[in-house]
FIPAMAR-969781 format. One record per residue: residue in three letters; z, x, y of N, C-alpha, C, O, CB in turn. Coordinates in steps of 0.001 Angstrom, whole numbers, plus 500000, padded with zeros to 6 digits. Atoms other than C-alpha are relative to their C-alpha. Glycine has a CB too. Layout:
<nodes>
ALAZXYZXYZXYZXYZXY/...
</nodes>
This chain:
<nodes>
MET499981501483500566480429567347445322498623499439500157497865499729501083501078499008500789/ASN501311500694500116477451565182444288499784499235501229500653498416501527499921499067498773/PRO500380500757498827475741563807447524499925498547499496500398497616500149498608500518500650/GLN500458501400500539474592560795445288501448499274499692501671498133500097498935500133498485/ARG498801500753500162478062559968444176500793499536501324501448498495501375500876500823499167/LEU499285500312498909479418560150447711499387498736500600500047497873501179500043501146500934/LEU500746501185499222476695557667448894500536498684499116500748497602499661498079500180499978/ILE499913501328500646477501555238446001501605499504500183501930498317500136499510500127498315/GLY498663500040499637481283555685446740500213499329501438501104498503501635500536501415499946/GLY500099500639498583480545554782450537499695498469499980500315497603500597498838500718500841/LEU500594501323499984478606551763449735501112499145499393501349498082499967498586499911499184/ALA498936500712500607481536550533447377501080499553501028501570498425501075500605500856498928/VAL498950500256499026483988550945450249499656498760500997500406497814501235500228501332500824/THR500547500973499204481710548962452605499979498650499483500356497683500144498783500352500313/ALA499888501457500562481315546083450220501324499453499931501538498273500209499467499896498631/VAL498477500557500005485059545774449789500438499573501194501196498609501299501017500976499588/ALA499589500531498698485423545565453388499439498730500512500104497958501203499731500933500940/ILE500656501113499487482874542951454041500593499001499227500928497965499802498506500027499944/LEU499584501138500776484103540952451107501570499459500629501827498285500896500048500508498308/ALA498860500102499350487643541329452522500117499089501441500961498223501668500324501348500188/THR500278500607498768486475540226456024499389498508499725499756497578500443499004500945500822/LEU500339501388500428484791537182454497501190499280499652501429498194500182499061499966498841/ALA498674500749500448488058536218452870501068499459500832501849498531500625500680500788499247/ILE498870500182498919490104536328455822499569499168501388500252498540502197500498501531500457/ALA500619500892498885487442534911458232500458498544500245500768498194501383498583499894499738/PRO499723501169499757488226531435457680501457499659500482501702498697501210499650499393498939/ALA498645500024499505491962531930458191500137500308501412501021499892502161500805500895499273/ILE499646499738498489491335533395461447499269499122500940499672498903502083499681501461500420/THR500705500967499053488712531002462784500541498589499910500245497827500830498478499953499702/HIS499526501300500298490561527798461301501271500040500846502155500865500614500215499695498399/GLN498827500097499243493089526851463877501012499090499309500636497984498922499680499519501368/LYS498976500693500693496363525640462319500666499224500975501237498207500580500928500877499272/VAL499417500760498886497650524419465714499128500016501030498291500920501030501269500475500456/LEU500611500054498748496166523496468982500880500400501250501876499736501534499508498665500150/SER499004499432498939497709525408471928499864499183501265498795498682501613499716501582500347/GLY499912500830498766498796523649475099501251500239500704502033501126500362499885498537499703/TYR498746499941499172501513523087477704500332498728500400499635497732500210499906500854501194/VAL499416501161499321503638520692479413499757500041501527500101500989502233501513499935499710/GLU500417500135498725502309519403482694500760498681500798500858497517500411498434499878499912/GLY499215501114499339504272517503485211499149499764501482499033500673502303501776500501500235/GLU500440500117498733502426515822488151500843499535501021501269498395500835499021499301499991/PRO499114500115499042504534515840491216499490499004501062498310498960501412500294501306500517/LEU500357501113498962504688512895493830500597500784501217501638501439501164500739498330499708/TYR499481499422498801504984514099497383500283498989501085499361498246501421499070501005500496/PHE499359500904499152507128512076499920499996500571501390500503501689501485501380499699499520/ALA500096499665498737506570512452503639500207498833500909500086497689500473498798500617500200/ALA499703501265498983507379510259506799498654499874500846497913500840501033501447500294501135/PRO501350500255499294504475508805508765500086500527501439499087500611502154499619498402500024/ILE499980499453498347505809510229512254500722501415499706501268501781498665501079498846501312/ALA499168498520500036507226513723512987501490499597500498501748498590501156499247501332501192/GLY498541499928499706510877514123513451500975500792499349500601501582498482500466498892499886/THR499019499333500450514135515476512668500384499497498642500457498272498543501009499975500916/VAL499408500362501225515379515352508983501282499789500198502002500788500201499835500892498999/THR498490500289499673518695513728509690500944499989498607502124500335498556500111498436500790/GLN499222500047501218519650513216506038499247500850498801498081500529498575500211498436499592/MET500462499421501310518918515522502881500968500159498997501567501229498889499432501251500167/PRO498936499925501022521185514737500054499598500835498760500419501159497901500380498583499554/LEU500588499401501384518960516481497388500202501409500083500529502073501067498391499713499723/VAL500127498472500362518783519805495878498808500208499001498479499265498281501418500577499288/ARG500979499760500847515953521456493960500612499935498464501663500467498107499359501350500399/GLY499474500078501313516237520579490327500741498762499715500889498433498538500831501104499755/GLN499055500927500427518481517576490715499194498686499579498139498262500050501072499752501143/ARG500530501432500370517987514275488844500191499088500797501243499134501434500457499474498918/VAL499732501029499083517530511233490789499573498759499097498662498794498270499180500173501460/ALA500507501450500669517421507405489515499088499319500932498983499580502130501259498913499687/ALA500997500817499283514807504937490457500737499229500994501786498654500707499187499067499072/GLY499684500663498869515339503477493744501115500830500738501843500210501513500408498575499659/GLN498827499259499356517800506250494970499163500773501208498057501307501128500888501141498823/ALA500551499476498732517330507432498631499727501383499773500444502070499046500926499825501204/LEU500313498771500135515561510554498963500462501002501349501161502009501236498528499947499708/PHE499703499605498659515832511493502765499978499113501106499725497938500838499232500912500313/VAL500188500847499228515884510135506121499405500982501164499885502102501342501231499127500210/VAL500355499437498857513958511222509128500325499110501360500190497886501384498583500304499836/ASP499640500691498694515008510285512714499334498658499990498106498569500011499540500838501297/PRO500700501248500006514449506623512666499670499234501617498953498258501834500958499044499050/ARG499887500652498657515022506025516612498661499601500440498671498535501056500644500924501061/GLN501120500134499540511332506077517365499343498626499237498690497800499875499292501340499828/LEU500509501089500877510357503526514684500815498583500228500264497482500196500139500496498442/ASP499281500852499686513283501469515457499707499308501352499899498098501474501111500510499883/ALA500355500447498688512212501022519046498627499201499903498483498122500478499905501248500990/GLN501170500874500385508682499934517811500398498781499377499977497693499769499077500677499084/GLN499539501291500869510292497548515415500700498961500934500465497774500705501113500433498754/ALA499439500770499038512342496047518285498943499290500959498965498102501281500923500852500733/GLN501019500497498958509424495709520641498997499109499156498582498090499710499178501309500811/ALA500676501120500598507335493967517976500731498635499506500146497574499286499374500552498913/ALA499085501369500096510233491447517268499898499483501212499525498310501226501571500144499647/ALA500202500692498656510158490778520939498599499421500177498444498322500710500261500997501166/ASP501408500602499670506471490229521064499935498739498966499407497704499372498631501200499735/ALA500223501221500853506702487805517861500897499045500585500392497928500688500277500192498437/ALA499204500994499223509562485958519633499387499328501044499460498103501142501083500561500544/ALA500839500454498727507480485567522780498914499122499576498672498083500191499346501229500811/ALA501172500794500465504528484283520821500303498649499442499616497640499602499278500742498973/GLU499636501390500707506403481653518826500537499181501232500406497958501193501252500136498671/ALA499492500891498987507996480486522077498909499453500829498978498345501361500985500679500857/GLN501312500800499259504511479993523754499377499122499149498857498119499640498815500940500500/ALA500481501010500905503352478327520592500687498603500088500078497533500095500145500520498643/THR499143501176499961506182475904520783499852499270501229499732498045501258501394500343499824/ASP500323500735498684505718475211524385498604499559500216498424498888501232500324500850501146/ALA501363500165499937501923474849523902499948498578499455499046497846499863499148501110499204/ARG500073501270500414502895471587521846500868499021500831500909497815500588500339499983498630/LYS499295500968498974505076470172524580499316499695501133498456500404501655501226500488500482/GLY500521500270498573504301468410527563500634500630501282501307501658501220500087498591500209/GLN499362499414498887505334468981531083501483499833500079502086499083499311499424499491501158/ARG498448499936499957508969469599532161500357498454500789499650497879501616500620501576501010/PRO499620501420499260510896466238533192499738499958501385499107499041501910501486499635499898/ILE500326500109498404510856467225536887498412499867500318497984499284501314500569501426500810/GLU501496500039499713507056467601536625499547498547499670498738497941500373499143501127499086/LEU500477501406500372506738464195534739500520499031501129499934497968501328500581499525498482/ALA499453500955499117508778462596537403498978499962501286498907498955501992501561500414500388/ILE500775500060498870506296463521540035498744499056499646498268498298500491499606501463500451/TYR501167500779500309503388461896538106500562498619500041499938497769500676499301500376498608/GLU499438501415499943505589458791537616499938499520501482499502498403501759501558499944499438/ALA500035500439498560505946458755541494498582499806500411498390498912501235500690501037500955/ASN501330500203499498502261458974542019499378498607499237498471497934499728499083501411499691/VAL500530501332500506501683455993539636500723498976500867500048498015501235500284499742498366/ALA499233500839499428504313454190541415499381499517501468499308498364501893501326500647500050/ALA500598500245498686502640454785544888498589499210499873498197498404500718499799501414500740/ALA501281500378500211499257453958543392500021498336499896499259497576500494499442500766498689/GLN499666501344500268500596450614542180500406499204501313500098498020501445501123499984498974/ALA499662500738499016502120449861545545498631499702501030498477498672501686501204500730500649/ARG501257500226499280498750450262547264499039498992499431498286498275500089499308501237500105/ALA500679500991500524497238448305544814500577498448500088499840497471499959499827500417498709/ARG499551501329499834499510445352545277499713499624501429499415498462501704501480499851499643/ASP500364500266498476498940445680549183498480499419500039498189498391500650500105501505500958/ALA501381500277499922495196445536548641499654498791499450498796498099499997499258500956499424/ALA500031501361500666495476442550546224500428498960500926499774497929501079500888499938498763/ALA499480501139499021497605440640548806498769499912501167498316498797501425501686500457500768/ILE500890500261498953494998441387551660498928499148499321498535498124499879499450501319500683/LEU501342500893500426492117440012549419500470498616499891499704497738500287499270500443498491/ARG499593501357500109494264436908548670499801499325501404499195498268501574501493499913499496/ARG499913500774498726494779436258552387498560499867500498498305498849501142500954500728501110/THR501425499886499347491074437004553358499159498950499432498387498404500220499283501425499752/GLU500846500861500712489387434708550877500124498608500567499063498019500775500314500036498541/PRO500042501365499409490632431316552324499434500132501449498629499275501814501481499312500006/LEU500390499996498511490027432446556111498371500200499816497643499712500680500833501350500987/VAL501528499635500212486408433573554833499450498558499815498497498201500509499646501084498578/ARG500661501316500405485687430072553447500315499144501044499663498104500955500458499387498634/LYS499728500728498760487006428519556670499418500403501122499531499794502186501237499968500282/GLY500840499502499001484817430635558613500633500819501065499996501160502061499348498950500578/VAL499064499210499195487480432528560314499414501423500116499194502043501157501462500017499348/TYR500380498527500061486301435827559073498519499984499479498080498978498922501032500907498972/ALA501303499911500527482808436941558197500127500391498560501104500997498121499146500970500781/PRO500002499706501330481744437195554603500121501338499705500501501624498570498948499539499427/ALA500038498661500225481529440947555041501441500576499906501732501570499240499198500639501060/ARG498672499772500067485218440972555665500510499518498558501559500043498186500689499295501183/LEU499415500182501347485836439568552190499552501085498981500340501495498130499614498613499463/ASP500538498882500638483655442202550624500824501194499978501215501818498991498818500303500561/ASP499070498734499783485641444914552186501214499801499186501515500642498339500447500233501566/ALA498728500256500703488861443384550869500014500181498608500878500828498015500433498732500216/ARG500126499946501509487615442941547346499707501731499800500375502319498949498570498851499367/SER500208498527500532486307446752547262501273500705500093501618501519499237498894500839500826/ALA498670499210499929489713447912548588500887499556499048501687500433498723500695499915501307/ALA499265500264501220491475446146545854499678500684498760500523501184498017499914498721499735/GLN500694499419501301489200447415543117500359501482500017500860502027499033498282499793499973/ALA499704498552499683489580451005544622501575500253499581501907501118498772499716500324501691/ALA498665499843500220493259450675544544500534499901498736501516500554498382500597499228500685/GLN499736500114501263493336449513541165499669501100499130500350501418498155499460498963499607/ALA500587498891500837491170452402539894501125501326500329501327502230499519498199500349500527/GLU499103498895499699493704454756541563501310499786499235501892500763498763500255500114501540/VAL499049500034501003496469453229539651499811500499498536500698501119497950500322498790499949/THR500655499703501288494513453744536385500011501469499848500571501989498882498545499441499915/ALA500016498545499845493930457337537274501174500662499890501301501620499127499510500363501149/ALA498636499523499963497607457938538094500612500090498643501068501081498072500824499131500854/GLN499523499890501455498596456664534807499512500805498747500231501108497795499933498866499596/ARG500552499116500846496371458623532836500241501537500220500167502370499317498684499718500019/GLN499604498624499459497287461792534829501486500149499393501885501212498917499954500093501793/ARG498684499926500700500825460908533584499972500179498588500714501008498060500750498851500227/ASP500002499993501602500084460461529974499686501392499716500436502083499027498870498958499243/ALA500306498664500423498178463707529869500893500978500143500911501928499360498991500424500552/ALA499005499077499726501016465481531427500905500140498874501320501238498504500705499650501170/ALA499061500131501045503224464197528611499638500678498681500479500966497829500215498618499776/LEU500603499463501246501002465637525940500051501543500053500114502164501114498492499488499822/GLY500081498414500026500944469254524928498582500371500152497671499564500343500575500672498610/SER501376499213499723498024471726525254498936499383499162499227498583498272500079501626499628/ARG501100500410500915494658471043523757500063500621498632500796501582498399498684500343500603/GLU499805499413501191494103471664520253499524501447499814500090502217499037499429499200499098/ASP500460498623500115492134474814520675500856500879500635500942502015500167498707500194500514/GLN498924499168499506494815476180522925501169500265499015501702501358498822500533499375501214/ILE498729499917500894497550475403520484499485500983498471500312501653497852500561498114499565/ARG500355499169500919495268477135517642500075501386500415500615502207499674498814499678499576/ALA499811498636499409494989480255519885501435500450500129501630501665500097499384500051501356/ALA498587499791499842498852480115520311500419500376498550501076501384498292500788498683500614/ASP499576499662501632499316480052516429499609501324499720500335502198499246499249499035498821/GLN500588498725500369497042482764516128500551501279500561500530502316499897498676499960500336/ARG499205498897499386498890485086518538501471500170499243502051501256499248500203499657501625/VAL498790499992500645502100484124516507499633500913498800500228501969498587500548498528499637/ARG500165499083501106500542485483513419499707501342499960500038502102499050499222499610499364/GLU500204498703499564499241488500515095501276500747500218501410501926499891499220499984501182/ALA498713499369499445502681489201516395500939500304498649501637501314498556500818498877501164/GLN499205499905501081504334488678513042499395501096499118500179501774498454500136498671499321/ALA500464499069500697501934490952511387500429501513500474500780502400499696498632499757499990/ALA499550498908499437502724493670513754501471500334499841501874501494499759499671499916501253/LEU498638499748500483506437493058513069500269500448498681501222501192498449500696498931500123/ALA499969499632501471505824493401509245499660501484500071500383502293499490498913499116499025/GLY500610498635500056503926496596509870501129501000500539501426502037499947498582500080500931/ALA498872499274499412506701497947512034501174500172499162501699501281499063500421499366501172/ALA498958499887501069509372497197509505499633500919498694500397501704498130500303498547499517/ALA500422499119501109507312498723506772500058501636500446500562502464499687498443499543499560/ARG500004498790499454506870501891508901501379500447500123501627501612499814499307500007501216/ALA498507499649499999510640501955509417500433500439498594501057501484498412500901498738500466/GLY499439499657501267511299501947505813499398501406499442499971502122498620499716498807499003/ASP500730498692500496508823504896505303500874501329500553500635502395499986498309500042500650/VAL499581498891499654510948507325507099501431500243499310502239501117499624499960500040501435/ALA498723499691501030513798506850504306499541499380498694500032498370498190501582499264500500/PRO500553500437501272511836506479501263500891500026498805501861500780498871498881500783499706/HIS499352499926501201513200505877497791499190500367498695497969500224498641500605498785499850/ALA500733499385500992512380507319494494499492498802499148500272497945498734500856501067499203/PRO500636501106500851509852504987492536500363499900498550500138498940497814498556500144500031/ALA499839500154501590511018505956489161500986501297499841501027502157500720498342500109498973/ALA499128499028500248513615508294487645499210501321499634498127501347499048500940499538498938/GLY500810498715500091512789512071487664500836501026500493502046500820500589498663499986500792/ARG499354498933499781513680515442488759499277500374501304498081500120501445499993500987498829/ILE500550499504498867513191516961492222499403501268499873500129502209499553500886500031500947/GLU500702498562500183510705519848492105500309500838501083500730501981500906498436499953499912/GLU499738499099498863511073521036495569500600499227501253500447498009501353498654500723500402/VAL499512500523498827512781520408498854499458500883501099499939502008501239501508499908499987/PHE500603499403499006510684521464501723500777500280501329500668501298502012498938499270500214/PHE499367499917498569512967520652504754501308499630499718501577498719498935499358499054501165/GLN498410500287500016516719520674505071500397499067501138499581498797502019500887501398500175/ALA499550500822499016518835518406507194500038500922501255500482502069501184501366499342499620/GLY500165499360498817518187519381510880498800500589500347498575500866501525500833500839500093/GLU501499499561499845514663520643510476499079499174500449499255498000500122499458500387498887/TRP501076500639499234511768519403512314498784499856499004498090500839498744499611500881501336/ALA501007500106500889509291517888509865498797499111500688498970498053501292500583499393498674/GLY501111500688499285505678516996511036499547498821499254499709498698498039498823500919500228/ALA500612501364500691504019513554510386499101500248498890498172501049498991499156499125501010/ASN500658500012501356502707513126506857500105501246499267499297501449498361498580499682500102/GLN499783498783500431503993516521505989501198499935498819502360499621499077500330500878501252/PRO499048500216501206505716516546502437501466500488500256501595501613500738499437500786498721/VAL498739499614499562509537516691502858500751500323498602501572501240498595500706498827500937/VAL499541499663501324510488516628498968498756499540499033497920498683499320501479499221499649/SER500945500417500924508366516507495880500780499581498673501702500311498307498945501139499773/LEU499286500430501208509557514584492649499117499966498743497968499538498850500592498630500230/ILE500894500161501088508214514785489202500822498852499110501910499107498594499692501515499188/ALA499659501074500639508822511469487577499859500183498495498933500808497978499259498940500503/ASP499917499951501325509758511107484082498624499564499213498204500129498203501151499163499655/ASP501024500626500550506771508989483368498586500801500313497533500457499778500039498571500512/ARG501141499135499756504295511597484712499990501290499591499273502131500133499746500067501213/ILE499887498727500710505277514448482499499065499735498617499230498751497895501706500388499668/LYS501091500168501220502412514887479694499686501412499219499830502522499730498471499413500656/LEU500608498619500725501162517496477233498437500058500279497666499104500186500252499994498200/ARG501600499637500005497730519020477811499568501031499106500075502147499219499512500482501350/PHE500458499231501031496039520615475081498574499999499870497959499183500557500570499617498846/PHE501456499789499873492456521669474244499601499953498640500208500648497825499553501328500718/VAL500390500276501191490546520481471271498527500753499882497732500758500823500033498441499796/PRO501412499594500189487419522227469789498971498997499993499290497879499587499867500667498826/GLU500955500899499925484117520555470280499724499308498770499296498154498802498931500562500468/ALA500326500571501256483767520028466477501216498998499507501026498342498483499728501201498959/GLU499203500863500281486927518046466363500500498881500877501344498056500527500807500605499635/VAL499511501017498985487238515966469586499623498664499639500024497747500357499477500266501375/SER500317501534500189485839512848468040501146499233499487501311498039499734498826499765499004/ALA498860500465500513488998512412466217501069499639501011502064498985500700500452500921499112/TYR498823500307498932491007512186469496499485498810500735498293498741501035500339501295501119/ARG500571501073499383490947508790471210501348499403500836502450499466500290499255498951498855/PRO498781500451499150493399507274473984500641498955498881499947498259498140499535499196501660/GLY499113500907500760496109505336472116500402500761498527501249500215497820499172498490499759/GLY499661499309501209496257507985469019501241500751500422501626500917501579498823500943499437/VAL498588499322499909499489509853468397499775501363499253499184501554498191501290499046499246/VAL500087498288500629499684513655467694501523500268500017502389499776500741499011501385501168/ALA498575499109500262502723515720466463499812501358500645498799502056500606500368500279498275/PHE499969498747499340503698518580468359501379500677499803502368500045499431499676499811501477/THR498719499179500083506362521452468362500048500808501323499089501050502055500029501019498659/CYS500003499128498881507820523539470993501192500859499776501986500434498936500026499255501365/ASP499052499449500047510290526259471404501485499399500364501735499077501525499636500880500586/GLY498566500551499672514023524994471220499915498417500001500884497787500424500559500561501536/CYS500037501408500023512682521285470701500431499463498596500317500231497641498602499527500381/ALA499710500869501038513819518801468091498674499996499181497535500155499621500470498569500524/LYS501215500160501145511645518433464922499502498548500075500199497640500528500555500309498329/GLY500517501146500029509276515656464455499441499164501277499117497979501199500875499406499415/LEU500418500559499092508224515129467963498420499511500014497546500131499409500363500779500904/LYS501425500432500079504973513016468669499864499345501552500754498897502274499685498813498608/ALA500578500489498513503004511972471916498797499257499726497978499452498829499600501259501087/ARG501249500999500113500564509333472448498922500372501045499206500537502231500457498401500268/ILE501082499469499276497159510358473723499694498883501108499684497687500817498736500335499012/ASN500350500885498820496256508832477296498665500447500515498024499694501249501096500070501172/TYR501441499624499163493052510758478330499431501286498985500055502219498478500340500647501981/VAL500720499123500579490401512576476675498819500333500835497953499496501089499690499569498758/SER500997499547499028488188514666478935498532499559499369498318499620498159500143501694500250/PRO501486500273500249484391513567478877499122501330500205497910501283499997499470498821501040/ARG500818498961499801483242516973479641500682501266499307501891501493499358499732500157501505/PRO499346498736500601483690520249477731500119500998501057499712500838502208499178500623498795/GLU499548498975498985484945523493479268500186501202499034500426501004497843501445499567500893/PHE499664498628500680485364527201478096501601500040499922502401499444500643499373501378500928/THR498452499989500305488734528027476750500754500424501032500450501537501459500390500842498891/PRO499383499418498963491141528388479431500620501377499667501107501552498550500961499091500483/PRO499149498854500483492613531995479635501472499775499650501989500574498869499985501013501009/VAL498793500155500194496126530460479661500137499871498251501094500422497708500468498769500914/ILE499902500292501386495628529490475932499031500644499095498929500333497908499906498652499830/TYR500832499099500931493035532044474749500891500893499014501967501386499352499080500990500905/SER499263499248500926494093533830471611499237500236498842498234499528498750501212499391499665/ARG500701499780501008492855535179468436499579498790499057498512498614498469500660500917499389/GLU500377501298500795493313531815466728499386498911500828499202497790500354501248499385499325/ALA500717501062499162491701529944469483498645500684500593498439500922501783501027499440501280/ARG501044499315499605488472531564469442498717499045500651497795499510501320499621500806498780/ASP501186500759499722486180528384470003499837499934501648500726499617502438500131498492499293/ARG500334499837498605484524528805473316499986498628500695500599498479501752498636500711500149/LEU500163501310499420483657525110474015501156499208499447501322499169498228498593499345499672/VAL499023500775500261486689522838474119500235498947500969499861499121502129501026500717499822/TYR499649501160499182487930519408475513501472499867500353502335500136499518499580498783499307/LEU498705500208499635490996518654477462500561498685499379499855497679499448500078500006501467/VAL499279501305500649493210515986475733501512499927500923502098500980501179500321500257498014/GLU498700500451499317496400514548477653500775499009499104500205498079498535499689499292501420/ALA499298500998500833499124512783475829501382499894500534501997500911500853500013500379498478/LYS498391500196499442502577511420477019500996500206498715500798499648497635500295498249500705/PRO499016499866501006505482512499474951501149499013500097501321498381501139500509501338500033/GLY499057500862499647508455510480474228501457500528500392502472499840500506500053499140498966/VAL498727499342499489511065512940475298499643500674501202498491500811501614500657501007499005/LEU500196499275498651511661514797478449499823501530499595500465502054498685501359499771501086/LEU500411498451500338510226518461478406499817500605501470499552499946502476498418500163498992/ASN500122499423498916510095520890480895498559500550500546498068501451499865500874500902499874/PRO501381499590499577506614521464482887499795501479499757500769502222499882499748499677501512/GLY500631498479500275504925524820482127500529500444498542500218501565498140500576501245501263/GLN499810499422501386506441524985478473499046499816499219498433498751499153501035499570499334/PRO501053499935500948504152526017475959500227499055498542501273499036497894499856501568499679/VAL499717500983501272503505523381472928498819500426499069497749500936499401499949498182500388/ASP501048499962501177501692523540469675499717498534499377500646497812499018500576501000498766/VAL500284501187500341499921520549468623499246499876498537498153500406498336499260499484501099/THR500611500089501295499098519754465104498567499218500111498409498076500544501024499252498999/PRO501385500769500175495443518941464629499883498741499431500536498568498402499149500690499244/LEU500233501135500839494413515611463641498858500107498912498733499230498057499713498889500881/GLY500843499753501208491601517067461405498552500179500550498066499537501481500099498754498896/ARG501511499699499712488108518403461605499144498837499612499536498088498717499477501287499199/THR500798501292500125485231515724461741498606500591499291497806499834498741499724499174501637/ARG501095499683500718482566517963460389500207501542499774499376502190499138498662499578500738/
</nodes>
């Protein structure tokens, strides 16, 4: 066979192969869909204290409604703390009330008796002064006797004034600064009571939103440590799509935008609203790497669907379009 003819034939086959590769290359590199998956962010619920799980009405995979009780950890310890806080608050309120009151009636009676005694002494001193004055004028007594009587009368009157003021002060409450201090102790005790009541509620949490129980870590009768998750819940509003957009197309995706997607066994015409676009690029994650997803530099985009989906389920998102 002619070698030259073989060479020409080989070049022709090579040319045909190159043209075929160029023809199908756009079909390979152009992505018809964006690969992604459904992600569910779980909420973990725990008790602030260690104790025995006394109630566990849930099983894994169960649907729960918003406000539904999840579990109960032995509340006796926190109940005791709440009762102590309530007693402290009641004692502080009683002290604040007492600070605004005067002395007790029996104590006020003592002050009234002191006033009466002082008034009696003042009357005696005044009577002595009245008898002494004419006798001094007649020369029976020396003038010094009159000075002594006058001084005794003034001192007795001063005692009356002091006793009356002591009685009036006893009828009043505590000083203003003492009253403010008592009021501050009341507020402090009430805050401690509110904190104890909140902690008591933490041992029996409720679902903040409707969702599905992802995992039950402790059953009734088991001991759970403080702040150790007892159940995990995937709320319906925390299920989202996660897909990856090539660097050349990411400018078309903005929070608030809507994308269409499909998944196996799902209804047609599903849409999701974008709520997050990563500001940083990354390499194509291995979980979505395929022949059709050859872009090495991609951006993570998250969108919330309008239907309930199972976390981990793969989805195909229709691209919004290339920008360059």
